[in-house]
Every structure is written in structure tokens, then in C-alpha cells.
MIPA-204429 format. One record per residue: residue number from 1; x negated, y negated, z negated of N, C-alpha, C in turn; chain. Coordinates in pm, whole numbers, plus 50000, padded with zeros to 5 digits. Example, Ala and Ser with C-alpha at 12.3 -4.5 7.8 and 13.67 -1.06 7.14 Angstrom:
2
n, n.xx, n.yy, n.zz, ca.xx, ca.yy, ca.zz, c.xx, c.yy, c.zz, chain
1, 48681, 50569, 49220, 48770, 50450, 49220, 48680, 50330, 49220, A
2, 48715, 50225, 49292, 48633, 50106, 49286, 48710, 49997, 49213, A
***
This chain:
192
n, n.xx, n.yy, n.zz, ca.xx, ca.yy, ca.zz, c.xx, c.yy, c.zz, chain
1, 42755, 93506, 49573, 42796, 93498, 49701, 42683, 93563, 49797, A
2, 42762, 93638, 49908, 42669, 93674, 50023, 42606, 93574, 50069, A
3, 42494, 93593, 50114, 42400, 93487, 50188, 42397, 93514, 50341, A
4, 42535, 93520, 50388, 42535, 93522, 50550, 42655, 93474, 50606, A
5, 42671, 93348, 50552, 42792, 93282, 50583, 42724, 93178, 50655, A
6, 42805, 93108, 50762, 42788, 93005, 50867, 42909, 92934, 50924, A
7, 42867, 92833, 50986, 42991, 92752, 51050, 42925, 92689, 51155, A
8, 43021, 92706, 51258, 42977, 92640, 51392, 43052, 92506, 51427, A
9, 43020, 92375, 51405, 43098, 92270, 51438, 43073, 92214, 51592, A
10, 43111, 92100, 51617, 43114, 92066, 51746, 42974, 91994, 51792, A
11, 42889, 91961, 51687, 42768, 91922, 51700, 42661, 92050, 51691, A
12, 42673, 92167, 51652, 42583, 92248, 51640, 42638, 92367, 51546, A
13, 42549, 92449, 51503, 42555, 92548, 51435, 42473, 92541, 51266, A
14, 42532, 92544, 51170, 42465, 92543, 51030, 42485, 92653, 50988, A
15, 42373, 92752, 50954, 42409, 92861, 50859, 42362, 92863, 50746, A
16, 42439, 92907, 50635, 42422, 92884, 50515, 42386, 93020, 50436, A
17, 42276, 93037, 50385, 42248, 93171, 50298, 42178, 93273, 50399, A
18, 42154, 93232, 50536, 42113, 93326, 50602, 42022, 93255, 50710, A
19, 41956, 93324, 50799, 41876, 93275, 50886, 41924, 93364, 51028, A
20, 41886, 93321, 51133, 41921, 93398, 51260, 41776, 93430, 51323, A
21, 41765, 93416, 51426, 41632, 93467, 51498, 41487, 93416, 51455, A
22, 41489, 93319, 51449, 41371, 93228, 51433, 41374, 93117, 51344, A
23, 41236, 93076, 51303, 41250, 92956, 51220, 41197, 92858, 51311, A
24, 41228, 92750, 51298, 41194, 92624, 51360, 41063, 92572, 51339, A
25, 40975, 92558, 51428, 40844, 92507, 51391, 40829, 92396, 51465, A
26, 40791, 92275, 51388, 40799, 92130, 51415, 40634, 92122, 51489, A
27, 40624, 92039, 51590, 40520, 92011, 51673, 40449, 91873, 51585, A
28, 40331, 91858, 51613, 40256, 91771, 51544, 40337, 91628, 51554, A
29, 40384, 91614, 51668, 40446, 91497, 51701, 40565, 91465, 51596, A
30, 40647, 91574, 51584, 40753, 91592, 51502, 40710, 91574, 51372, A
31, 40618, 91611, 51319, 40583, 91633, 51197, 40534, 91486, 51124, A
32, 40482, 91391, 51229, 40437, 91273, 51155, 40558, 91181, 51198, A
33, 40647, 91211, 51277, 40750, 91115, 51321, 40850, 91054, 51180, A
34, 40815, 90939, 51146, 40884, 90860, 51018, 40906, 90758, 51088, A
35, 41037, 90691, 51072, 41077, 90562, 51079, 41162, 90506, 50974, A
36, 41206, 90388, 50983, 41289, 90347, 50890, 41437, 90305, 50957, A
37, 41546, 90332, 50896, 41665, 90293, 50950, 41749, 90216, 50858, A
38, 41879, 90188, 50906, 41944, 90124, 50812, 41975, 90234, 50684, A
39, 41936, 90353, 50728, 42009, 90466, 50622, 41877, 90516, 50538, A
40, 41776, 90408, 50544, 41635, 90441, 50462, 41554, 90530, 50552, A
41, 41435, 90583, 50466, 41343, 90641, 50553, 41400, 90777, 50623, A
42, 41347, 90774, 50747, 41384, 90873, 50849, 41277, 90960, 50888, A
43, 41284, 91079, 50821, 41163, 91185, 50845, 41232, 91322, 50840, A
44, 41190, 91410, 50950, 41227, 91526, 50975, 41251, 91596, 50844, A
45, 41349, 91670, 50800, 41377, 91765, 50687, 41259, 91883, 50720, A
46, 41196, 91924, 50591, 41093, 92043, 50602, 41154, 92167, 50659, A
47, 41071, 92227, 50738, 41119, 92347, 50790, 41070, 92458, 50668, A
48, 41160, 92549, 50666, 41137, 92654, 50561, 41184, 92798, 50601, A
49, 41139, 92889, 50534, 41185, 93046, 50576, 41312, 93060, 50586, A
50, 41341, 93168, 50667, 41483, 93210, 50749, 41564, 93270, 50623, A
51, 41511, 93322, 50527, 41619, 93386, 50423, 41593, 93537, 50425, A
52, 41669, 93605, 50336, 41646, 93750, 50314, 41759, 93826, 50411, A
53, 41895, 93767, 50442, 42002, 93830, 50506, 42045, 93750, 50617, A
54, 41942, 93795, 50721, 41990, 93711, 50846, 42088, 93778, 50919, A
55, 42156, 93671, 50994, 42277, 93727, 51095, 42247, 93749, 51228, A
56, 42142, 93803, 51261, 42116, 93802, 51391, 42191, 93837, 51507, A
57, 42275, 93937, 51490, 42382, 93980, 51574, 42492, 93864, 51572, A
58, 42491, 93784, 51509, 42596, 93663, 51526, 42557, 93538, 51581, A
59, 42421, 93524, 51626, 42368, 93414, 51669, 42417, 93380, 51818, A
60, 42459, 93251, 51809, 42527, 93204, 51924, 42651, 93231, 51943, A
61, 42741, 93276, 51820, 42902, 93310, 51834, 42942, 93189, 51800, A
62, 43070, 93189, 51835, 43156, 93062, 51805, 43230, 93081, 51693, A
63, 43217, 93139, 51584, 43292, 93150, 51458, 43276, 93020, 51420, A
64, 43401, 92968, 51358, 43431, 92844, 51305, 43465, 92879, 51154, A
65, 43428, 92829, 51054, 43491, 92853, 50909, 43483, 92736, 50838, A
66, 43569, 92694, 50745, 43571, 92586, 50661, 43555, 92647, 50521, A
67, 43572, 92775, 50500, 43570, 92833, 50396, 43481, 92968, 50392, A
68, 43380, 92927, 50337, 43264, 93040, 50334, 43230, 93117, 50211, A
69, 43359, 93129, 50138, 43314, 93215, 50005, 43337, 93364, 50022, A
70, 43389, 93395, 50144, 43423, 93554, 50192, 43502, 93590, 50072, A
71, 43592, 93544, 50011, 43694, 93572, 49912, 43636, 93621, 49770, A
72, 43514, 93589, 49764, 43428, 93593, 49638, 43456, 93457, 49522, A
73, 43510, 93515, 49417, 43522, 93419, 49313, 43402, 93348, 49237, A
74, 43410, 93232, 49191, 43277, 93170, 49131, 43319, 93021, 49108, A
75, 43215, 92950, 49057, 43247, 92804, 49059, 43255, 92734, 49209, A
76, 43367, 92665, 49232, 43383, 92606, 49376, 43262, 92501, 49382, A
77, 43243, 92510, 49501, 43126, 92421, 49561, 43170, 92343, 49692, A
78, 43188, 92233, 49701, 43214, 92179, 49803, 43102, 92105, 49869, A
79, 43064, 92150, 49997, 42929, 92124, 50091, 43002, 91996, 50176, A
80, 42908, 91882, 50170, 42915, 91794, 50252, 42775, 91759, 50313, A
81, 42761, 91777, 50444, 42627, 91747, 50486, 42633, 91662, 50621, A
82, 42547, 91575, 50639, 42547, 91480, 50750, 42414, 91533, 50810, A
83, 42414, 91514, 50929, 42284, 91557, 51031, 42256, 91437, 51120, A
84, 42135, 91391, 51094, 42086, 91292, 51155, 41962, 91316, 51247, A
85, 41949, 91241, 51381, 41836, 91252, 51462, 41727, 91158, 51424, A
86, 41631, 91216, 51392, 41510, 91127, 51385, 41449, 91055, 51518, A
87, 41479, 91134, 51637, 41447, 91056, 51770, 41548, 90986, 51805, A
88, 41660, 90944, 51711, 41751, 90829, 51775, 41790, 90738, 51644, A
89, 41663, 90685, 51593, 41695, 90590, 51463, 41771, 90652, 51378, A
90, 41767, 90784, 51357, 41841, 90859, 51233, 42004, 90829, 51252, A
91, 42033, 90824, 51382, 42208, 90814, 51410, 42238, 90959, 51388, A
92, 42373, 90965, 51351, 42434, 91082, 51344, 42446, 91177, 51488, A
93, 42417, 91291, 51456, 42407, 91367, 51583, 42563, 91425, 51627, A
94, 42609, 91384, 51744, 42755, 91389, 51781, 42854, 91338, 51647, A
95, 42945, 91416, 51606, 43004, 91361, 51486, 42913, 91364, 51344, A
96, 42821, 91464, 51360, 42719, 91460, 51253, 42741, 91491, 51120, A
97, 42872, 91552, 51103, 42905, 91564, 50942, 42978, 91719, 50966, A
98, 42958, 91793, 50843, 43023, 91912, 50824, 43077, 91923, 50674, A
99, 43190, 91984, 50643, 43249, 91973, 50497, 43310, 92110, 50507, A
100, 43273, 92190, 50405, 43346, 92323, 50375, 43342, 92365, 50241, A
101, 43415, 92470, 50219, 43403, 92511, 50070, 43352, 92647, 50048, A
102, 43259, 92661, 49941, 43185, 92773, 49908, 43202, 92787, 49742, A
103, 43096, 92875, 49690, 43091, 92873, 49550, 42955, 92852, 49506, A
104, 42923, 92822, 49381, 42793, 92777, 49326, 42693, 92926, 49345, A
105, 42600, 92883, 49404, 42495, 93020, 49448, 42433, 93077, 49324, A
106, 42409, 93221, 49313, 42337, 93281, 49192, 42191, 93231, 49205, A
107, 42111, 93338, 49155, 41974, 93313, 49176, 41895, 93463, 49158, A
108, 41801, 93469, 49207, 41713, 93607, 49205, 41572, 93578, 49148, A
109, 41510, 93676, 49108, 41402, 93639, 49029, 41284, 93592, 49124, A
110, 41177, 93490, 49076, 41096, 93434, 49167, 41110, 93307, 49242, A
111, 41259, 93284, 49259, 41293, 93174, 49343, 41378, 93093, 49286, A
112, 41384, 92962, 49278, 41467, 92854, 49249, 41614, 92884, 49310, A
113, 41717, 92834, 49235, 41846, 92833, 49299, 41850, 92763, 49435, A
114, 41886, 92807, 49540, 41873, 92752, 49684, 41976, 92806, 49782, A
115, 42016, 92727, 49870, 42079, 92819, 50003, 42006, 92751, 50129, A
116, 42003, 92867, 50223, 41940, 92829, 50333, 42041, 92763, 50422, A
117, 41999, 92694, 50531, 42043, 92597, 50649, 41987, 92626, 50784, A
118, 42079, 92642, 50871, 42020, 92605, 51015, 42095, 92522, 51083, A
119, 42027, 92443, 51164, 42104, 92339, 51253, 42063, 92386, 51407, A
120, 42179, 92405, 51450, 42167, 92419, 51608, 42246, 92328, 51668, A
121, 42191, 92271, 51789, 42234, 92156, 51874, 42271, 92204, 51998, A
122, 42403, 92237, 52056, 42400, 92270, 52208, 42327, 92408, 52216, A
123, 42355, 92475, 52121, 42334, 92626, 52109, 42155, 92654, 52096, A
124, 42072, 92524, 52080, 41919, 92541, 52053, 41909, 92521, 51907, A
125, 41838, 92607, 51856, 41785, 92582, 51712, 41711, 92470, 51669, A
126, 41742, 92381, 51579, 41646, 92247, 51594, 41600, 92274, 51442, A
127, 41636, 92356, 51332, 41577, 92334, 51212, 41650, 92452, 51102, A
128, 41542, 92517, 51072, 41573, 92634, 50945, 41522, 92558, 50816, A
129, 41599, 92534, 50735, 41559, 92485, 50612, 41634, 92551, 50485, A
130, 41581, 92466, 50372, 41677, 92542, 50231, 41710, 92430, 50167, A
131, 41838, 92419, 50078, 41875, 92329, 50022, 41866, 92340, 49851, A
132, 41792, 92260, 49784, 41782, 92295, 49644, 41886, 92218, 49562, A
133, 41902, 92255, 49436, 42000, 92192, 49345, 41926, 92138, 49228, A
134, 41981, 92019, 49165, 41941, 91957, 49082, 41913, 92036, 48937, A
135, 41816, 92059, 48871, 41797, 92126, 48741, 41899, 92120, 48629, A
136, 41962, 91999, 48617, 42053, 91998, 48508, 42193, 92053, 48557, A
137, 42194, 92034, 48699, 42323, 92112, 48726, 42321, 92263, 48735, A
138, 42207, 92301, 48781, 42175, 92471, 48749, 42197, 92514, 48626, A
139, 42162, 92433, 48522, 42173, 92456, 48368, 42314, 92454, 48357, A
140, 42399, 92345, 48368, 42551, 92361, 48342, 42619, 92480, 48422, A
141, 42558, 92502, 48542, 42659, 92601, 48601, 42638, 92759, 48541, A
142, 42499, 92775, 48490, 42447, 92878, 48461, 42499, 92913, 48303, A
143, 42552, 92813, 48249, 42606, 92795, 48098, 42757, 92844, 48095, A
144, 42786, 92857, 48226, 42952, 92881, 48207, 42962, 93032, 48200, A
145, 43104, 93071, 48169, 43120, 93221, 48153, 43091, 93307, 48257, A
146, 43113, 93264, 48390, 43072, 93331, 48493, 42934, 93399, 48536, A
147, 42844, 93301, 48474, 42728, 93332, 48490, 42643, 93367, 48364, A
148, 42708, 93403, 48250, 42644, 93421, 48134, 42559, 93533, 48125, A
149, 42607, 93642, 48203, 42537, 93781, 48175, 42397, 93780, 48245, A
150, 42413, 93693, 48362, 42282, 93693, 48435, 42197, 93554, 48357, A
151, 42252, 93456, 48304, 42175, 93359, 48258, 42109, 93266, 48313, A
152, 42028, 93197, 48274, 41948, 93072, 48328, 41827, 93135, 48427, A
153, 41814, 93065, 48525, 41699, 93084, 48621, 41571, 93026, 48561, A
154, 41459, 93108, 48534, 41347, 93050, 48491, 41270, 92991, 48596, A
155, 41294, 92992, 48735, 41217, 92942, 48830, 41272, 92804, 48861, A
156, 41204, 92693, 48839, 41226, 92549, 48859, 41202, 92496, 48987, A
157, 41243, 92403, 49015, 41221, 92328, 49175, 41069, 92289, 49170, A
158, 41020, 92248, 49060, 40871, 92214, 49066, 40783, 92321, 49048, A
159, 40821, 92442, 49052, 40754, 92537, 49036, 40793, 92664, 49144, A
160, 40868, 92656, 49208, 40898, 92721, 49309, 40802, 92714, 49431, A
161, 40735, 92838, 49466, 40652, 92812, 49592, 40683, 92774, 49715, A
162, 40809, 92757, 49734, 40881, 92709, 49862, 40907, 92582, 49856, A
163, 40992, 92541, 49739, 41061, 92418, 49718, 40975, 92289, 49675, A
164, 40864, 92331, 49593, 40794, 92224, 49525, 40739, 92132, 49611, A
165, 40691, 92152, 49731, 40629, 92043, 49803, 40715, 91991, 49921, A
166, 40856, 92019, 49893, 40966, 91972, 50005, 41090, 91928, 49944, A
167, 41075, 91882, 49794, 41178, 91877, 49719, 41233, 91738, 49757, A
168, 41154, 91648, 49783, 41202, 91487, 49824, 41301, 91512, 49917, A
169, 41309, 91598, 50028, 41391, 91597, 50137, 41488, 91734, 50145, A
170, 41492, 91818, 50039, 41566, 91910, 50024, 41649, 91921, 49908, A
171, 41627, 91833, 49815, 41721, 91822, 49707, 41831, 91762, 49733, A
172, 41944, 91842, 49709, 42091, 91789, 49737, 42140, 91702, 49601, A
173, 42228, 91622, 49635, 42310, 91542, 49536, 42413, 91633, 49485, A
174, 42425, 91663, 49354, 42536, 91756, 49334, 42601, 91704, 49202, A
175, 42728, 91681, 49208, 42798, 91631, 49106, 42890, 91710, 49064, A
176, 42947, 91734, 48928, 43080, 91763, 48914, 43212, 91712, 48954, A
177, 43295, 91768, 48953, 43436, 91724, 48999, 43540, 91753, 48918, A
178, 43648, 91689, 48945, 43765, 91688, 48845, 43841, 91845, 48845, A
179, 43796, 91909, 48970, 43865, 92068, 48962, 43783, 92146, 48900, A
180, 43686, 92115, 48818, 43612, 92226, 48763, 43474, 92277, 48842, A
181, 43494, 92226, 48952, 43366, 92257, 49043, 43267, 92159, 49064, A
182, 43183, 92168, 49159, 43083, 92068, 49217, 43076, 92041, 49366, A
183, 43059, 91923, 49383, 43029, 91853, 49516, 42900, 91852, 49577, A
184, 42837, 91886, 49652, 42713, 91872, 49727, 42703, 91794, 49814, A
185, 42614, 91700, 49840, 42599, 91592, 49936, 42468, 91603, 49968, A
186, 42429, 91620, 50106, 42289, 91604, 50175, 42292, 91548, 50304, A
187, 42182, 91497, 50341, 42145, 91456, 50465, 42035, 91537, 50520, A
188, 42052, 91629, 50639, 41948, 91689, 50706, 41884, 91619, 50818, A
189, 41777, 91596, 50819, 41716, 91512, 50927, 41651, 91613, 51037, A
190, 41687, 91603, 51165, 41635, 91675, 51276, 41568, 91595, 51370, A
191, 41473, 91674, 51467, 41427, 91609, 51580, 41500, 91669, 51691, A
192, 41603, 91588, 51737, 41696, 91651, 51859, 41656, 91573, 51980, A
***
């Protein structure tokens, strides 16, 4: 899967597998902002590096896509993400939800299986983060015929130099579905 796909929705832009111009740096106030809401703990999702394949030329464009596979084949991955605003008692940002189709990501040496995400609200970058996958799902996905030649990823969530300290808020819930693929669900918390 190419790491340069992204989606612009009515509430903002989320880029997967890529980053755009700058990473989001949380202020001290944002870093310590933690509240509780009916949705549970409400803490800004960790900011992470922007990725190896940025789409600097596409930043601010109005491209809207529901299928980000770029015609590549692989294990189907349905991505369902909610965006919540820590500054508003963790309420949804505008409609606050995106759903689109992708394929299960591969891996490269030295990094755990992950995808990059960026959240933009009103053309303003609010967060650059990464999404991690459960180890048991990675094992199952990489045991399938499509991934057999590349094999298992030796880097794990708890040993990855980026994910290990932020796993509690970057680990997605990923489950097998009846169509032979996976469903990914994650809530990303921003300070908007």
C-alpha cells in the first residue's frame, strides 16, 4: 500500500500513511489537558512523526476519497475513525466521523505495523499521529498467503521506539469481518 493516501471530510483532513507540511506540537496546556466525559477519559492523542512519504503538494487540496487503495490488492481494511475535541468535553468535531476502505498495511524493518494520520479542522492542522495495530491481528494478517513472502514483523508495539510510549491512545481496535478483511475502529482526540 502506498503511504500517500488521504481524505478530506467536512470536518477536516485526515491523511493516512503520509504527512503534510508540519507536525503538530502540543502546548503545555494541551499536553496536560485531561478530562472525563461520557465517552471515558478525554486526553489529546499523542503527536508523532509525519511519515516517510509526505504529500506536501496536496496540502490544503479538496480531494475527497472513500477508497484509498489506489487500485492495490490486499487484505481489505475498513477504517472507521471518530474525532473528538478535548476542548469541548470530548464532543465530536462537526460530524466527527470518517469511514473509508483501504488494505491492511505492510511493514518495514525497525518499525511496528502502523499508519500515519493527520487531522485538519477548517484547513488548520490539529494533530499528526500514528495508528497502531493489535499484535494478534498483525500475526494473523501476515500469516496469509499475500504476506507470506515478507513474513512476520519482528518489531512489536511494546518495543517500537515511537509507539511504545503512546500505545494506550494510538492502538486501534481491529477485528476480522465476514468478508475476509478487517474492521479498524479508533477515536482520535484533538485540541480544537
